[in-house]
C-alpha positions, 0 to 999 in steps of 0.5 A, a space after each residue: 124759732 124766728 118769725 122769718 122761719 114761720 113766714 117763709 114756711 107759710 109761703 112754702 106751704 102755698 107752693 107745695 107740689 102734689 106728688 112731687 117735691 117743692 124746692 125752696 132756695 135760700 141764698 145770700 152772702 157768706 156768713 149771713 146766716 143762710 144755713 141757720 135760717 134754712 134749718 129753722 124753716 125746715 123745723 117749722 115745716 116738719 112741726 106742721 106735718 110737712 116732710 122736709 130735707 135741707 141740702 147745701 150747694 156746698 155738696 156740689 163744689 168741685 173737689 179740692 184736687 179738681 179745683 187745683 187742677 183747674 187753677 181755681 183754688 182761689 176762686 172757691 165759691 165762685 160759679 165756676 167752682 161748682 158742678 152746676 150741671 150735677 146740682 141742676 140734675 139733682 133738683 130736676 130729679 127731686 122736683 119732677 119725679 111723680 110719686 118718687 119712691 127712690 132716694 136721690 143721692 148728693 155728695 157730702 162736703 166737710 167744713 173741717 177738711 174744706 173738701 168733698 168727702 171721697 166715697 161718701 154721699 147722702 140719700 135724700 128720701 122722697 119728701 114734700 120740700 127740699 130747702 136748698 141753701 148756699 151762695 149760688 142757691 138762686 143763681 145756679 137753679 133758675 127754673 127749678 125753684 118754687 120759692 126763692 129767698 135771699 138773706 141780706 145785710 149791710 156789707 160792713 156787718 157781713 164782713 164783721 160776721 165773717 171775721 168772727 166766724 173765721 176766728 171761732 172756727 180756728 179756735 174750735 178746729 179739730 186736728 186735721 181741720 183746714 183751719 188748724 193752719 191758722 192756729 199759730 197766728 196771734 189774734 191780730 194776725 188772725 183777724 188780718 188773715 180773715 179780712 184778707 180772705 174775705 176781701 180778696 175772695 168773698 167780697 168780689 164774689 158777693 159783688 159780682 155774683 151773689 148779690 146780683 142773684 137777689 133779683 131772682 128772689 121771691 122774698 128778701 130777708 133783712 138781717 140786723 146787727 144783732 143777727 135778728 130779722 129786720 124785715 121779710 119782704 116779698 119782692 116778686 116771683 121767679 
């Protein structure tokens, strides 16, 4: 378990909310390791007796059909591709219900089909902490988060990690996966395709929207080239 996870878990414990749920938001660029860190923080908290659920903002993306109807397919991941109202309503219900006894449901997103799964939802039971992770976990949630975390790394590393992940997902893609459409590409062409996606979609989103949300964080976690943690730094409160 990373030292960063332990450090963030300790900061979370100081923000626990009596009879309600504390929300920890973990934001940062695509491929920087947000999901992994969120899971690690949850594991540390559970080991210490704090009930914790991890929720991704991907579940609040608009469906592919809706993105297509709005002309937003190439803007997936940008602020307008999310149902921000539903995301904020979820957090408000989780966070402000005193002695909540009921589950709160969230949509389920599939990274294989690259879409929201129709007629499926996930129940989030009453819990001490919800760790919310995603590129807009800070920008879309202002006023509804108890601890804001931004995971960062140099842009050259982020691009490299994105390409490596893209190639791996194509290599591991099961039949029906979004990534099977790239399976016939030669290795060099596959890397070029990954770079094209990153530089035309992910990089502009990082520059215009994701990166500026760092200003909303309480803590910045810096990643090294080996994916290890370089620094965990308090930068202020939301």
